[in-house]
C-alpha positions in Angstrom: 108.9 18.8 -22.1 110.9 18.1 -18.9 108.0 17.8 -16.8 106.4 15.0 -19.1 109.7 13.1 -19.2 109.8 13.3 -15.3 106.2 12.1 -15.0 106.9 9.1 -17.5 110.0 8.2 -15.3 108.0 8.5 -12.1 105.3 6.4 -13.6 107.5 3.6 -14.8 109.8 3.7 -11.5 109.5 0.6 -9.4 109.0 2.7 -6.2 105.5 4.1 -7.6 104.0 0.9 -8.5 102.3 0.2 -5.2 101.1 3.7 -5.2 99.6 3.3 -8.6 98.0 0.1 -7.8 96.4 1.5 -4.6 94.9 4.5 -6.6 93.6 2.2 -9.4 92.0 -0.1 -6.7 90.4 3.1 -5.1 89.2 4.3 -8.4 87.6 1.1 -9.7 85.9 0.7 -6.1 84.6 4.2 -6.5 83.1 3.5 -10.0 81.7 0.1 -8.8 80.3 1.6 -5.8 78.4 4.3 -7.9 77.1 1.8 -10.5 75.8 -0.4 -7.7 74.3 2.5 -5.8 72.8 3.7 -9.1 71.3 0.3 -9.9 69.8 -0.2 -6.2 68.3 3.4 -6.6 66.9 2.7 -10.1 65.3 -0.7 -8.8 63.9 1.0 -6.0 62.4 3.7 -8.0 61.1 1.2 -10.4 59.4 -0.8 -7.6 58.0 2.4 -6.1 56.4 3.4 -9.5 55.2 -0.2 -10.0 53.5 0.0 -6.6 52.0 3.3 -7.1 50.8 2.1 -10.6 49.1 -0.9 -9.0 47.5 1.0 -6.2 46.1 3.4 -8.9 45.0 0.5 -11.0 43.4 -1.3 -8.1 41.6 2.1 -7.0 40.3 2.5 -10.6 39.2 -1.1 -10.9 37.4 -0.8 -7.5 35.7 2.3 -8.6 34.5 0.6 -11.8 33.2 -2.4 -9.9 31.1 0.0 -7.5 30.0 1.8 -10.5 28.7 -1.5 -12.2 26.8 -2.2 -8.8 25.0 1.4 -9.2 24.7 0.6 -12.9 22.4 -2.4 -12.0 20.0 -0.1 -10.2 20.4 3.0 -12.3 16.7 3.5 -13.0 16.3 3.9 -9.2 19.0 6.5 -8.6 18.5 10.2 -8.1 19.6 12.7 -10.6 22.4 13.6 -8.0 23.5 10.1 -7.6 23.7 9.6 -11.2 26.0 12.7 -11.7 28.4 11.4 -8.9 28.5 7.9 -10.3 29.4 9.2 -13.8 32.0 11.6 -12.5 33.5 8.8 -10.5 33.5 6.4 -13.6 35.0 9.3 -15.8 38.0 9.7 -13.3 38.5 5.9 -13.0 38.4 5.7 -17.0 41.0 8.5 -17.3 43.3 6.8 -14.6 43.1 3.4 -16.5 44.0 5.1 -19.8 46.9 6.9 -18.4 48.5 3.8 -17.0 51.8 2.7 -18.4 50.3 -0.9 -19.3 49.8 -2.1 -22.6 46.2 -2.3 -23.6 44.9 0.1 -20.9 42.8 1.9 -23.4 41.3 -1.3 -24.6 40.4 -2.1 -21.2 38.8 1.4 -20.7 36.8 1.0 -23.8 35.6 -2.6 -22.6 34.7 -1.3 -19.2 32.7 1.8 -20.7 30.7 -0.6 -23.0 29.8 -2.9 -20.5 28.7 -0.2 -17.9 26.5 1.5 -20.6 24.9 -2.0 -21.3 24.2 -2.3 -17.5 22.5 1.0 -17.3 20.2 0.1 -20.3 19.5 -3.3 -18.9 19.0 -2.1 -15.4 15.2 -3.1 -15.4 16.1 -6.7 -15.6 15.9 -9.2 -12.8 18.6 -9.0 -9.9 19.9 -12.6 -10.6 20.7 -11.8 -14.2 22.5 -8.6 -13.2 24.4 -10.0 -10.4 25.8 -12.6 -12.8 26.8 -9.7 -15.1 28.4 -7.7 -12.4 30.4 -10.8 -11.0 31.6 -11.4 -14.7 32.5 -7.9 -15.0 34.6 -7.9 -11.7 36.3 -11.2 -12.6 37.3 -9.7 -16.0 38.8 -6.8 -14.6 40.8 -8.6 -11.8 42.2 -10.9 -14.5 43.4 -7.8 -16.4 45.0 -6.6 -13.3 47.0 -9.9 -13.0 47.4 -10.7 -16.6 47.1 -7.8 -18.6 48.3 -9.2 -21.9 46.0 -12.0 -21.8 43.1 -9.9 -20.8 43.8 -7.5 -23.5 43.3 -10.0 -26.3 39.9 -10.9 -24.8 38.9 -7.5 -24.5 40.1 -6.7 -28.1 37.9 -9.7 -29.3 34.9 -8.8 -27.4 35.1 -5.1 -28.9 35.4 -6.3 -32.4 32.4 -8.8 -31.8 30.3 -5.7 -30.5 31.5 -3.4 -33.3 30.6 -6.1 -36.0 27.0 -6.8 -34.3 26.5 -3.1 -34.3 27.2 -2.7 -37.9 24.9 -5.5 -38.7 22.2 -3.9 -36.8 22.9 -0.5 -38.5 22.7 -2.1 -41.9 19.5 -4.0 -41.0 17.7 -0.8 -39.8 19.0 1.2 -42.8 17.6 -1.5 -45.2 14.3 -1.5 -43.3 14.2 2.3 -43.6 14.9 2.3 -47.3 12.2 -0.2 -48.0 9.7 1.8 -46.1 10.9 4.9 -48.1 10.5 3.0 -51.2 7.0 1.7 -50.2 5.9 5.3 -49.3 7.1 6.7 -52.6 5.6 3.9 -54.5 2.1 4.4 -52.9 1.3 7.7 -54.5 2.3 6.4 -57.8 0.2 3.2 -57.3 -2.7 5.2 -56.3 -2.3 7.4 -59.4 -2.0 4.5 -61.7 -5.3 2.9 -60.2 -7.0 6.1 -60.5 -5.5 6.4 -64.4 -6.8 2.9 -65.0 -10.1 3.1 -63.6 -11.0 6.9 -64.7 -11.7 6.1 -68.4 -14.1 3.4 -67.3 -16.1 5.6 -64.9 -16.2 8.2 -67.7 -17.6 5.9 -70.2 -20.1 4.6 -67.8 -21.4 8.2 -66.9 -21.6 8.8 -70.6 -23.9 5.7 -71.2 -26.0 7.0 -68.3 -26.3 10.3 -69.8 -27.2 9.0 -73.0 -29.9 6.6 -71.6 -31.3 9.4 -69.6 -31.6 11.8 -72.8 -33.5 8.9 -74.6 -36.0 8.5 -71.8 -36.6 12.1 -71.9 -37.1 12.2 -75.7 -39.5 9.4 -75.4 -41.5 11.3 -72.7 -41.5 14.3 -74.9 -42.9 12.3 -77.9 -45.6 10.6 -75.7 -46.7 13.9 -74.3 -46.7 15.4 -77.9 -48.9 12.6 -79.2 -51.2 12.8 -76.2 -51.7 16.6 -76.8 -52.6 15.9 -80.5 -55.2 13.4 -79.8 -56.7 15.4 -77.2 -56.9 18.3 -79.8 -58.5 16.4 -82.4 -61.3 14.8 -80.0 -62.1 18.5 -79.0 -62.4 19.6 -82.6 -64.6 16.8 -83.6 
C-alpha cells in the first residue's frame, strides 16, 4: 500500500498541479480532435454516398426516359432492339428499387406501369405520345428532387389503376358468366320448345293418317259397289 500512498501524495502535492493540468489539457485536446476528425470523416462519407446515390438515381431516370422514348415506337423496333431496351429497363428498375430512398419501390412500380402502357399505345399519334413522355419525364424528375411528395402521387396513381383494373375484371367476369348462362339456357329452351310442340305435331299427324284411312276405305267401298253393278249387268 506504500506505492498507493505515495501516488496520492504526489497527486495532491502543489508542485504536480501544473503537470496534471497540462496532461488533462492534452488528453481533452486529443479526445476533441478525434471526435472532430470522426465527425468530418462521417459527413464526408455521407456526402460521398449521397452523391453516388444521386448519380445512380440520375442514370436510372435517364435510362427510363430513354426507354419511354423507345416505347412510343415499340411496334417499329426490331426484336434485338426490344431485348436491349427491356434489359436496360430491368437494370434501371433494379437500381431504383435498391436506392436508399423512401418510396423507391413505388416509383419503380409506377414507371413499369407507364412503360407498359406506352408500349401498348405505341400505335397512336406522335403528338399524344410526346405529351405522355413529357409527363413521364417531369414526374420522374420531380421524384428525384422531392421524393416524399412524388411518392404520394405515385401511390395514388397505383391505387387508382388497381381499382380500375379490378372494375374491368369484374365487368369481364360478369359478361362471361352471362354468356355462360345464356349458352346453358339455350339447350334447355330448345328442349322445352320441342317438348311443347311435339304433342301437337303428333296429334296432327294422327289426324292426317285417320283422314287418309277414311278416304282409302271410301275408295274401296266405291270400287266394290262398281264391281257388283257390273256383275249384275253381265248376268242379266
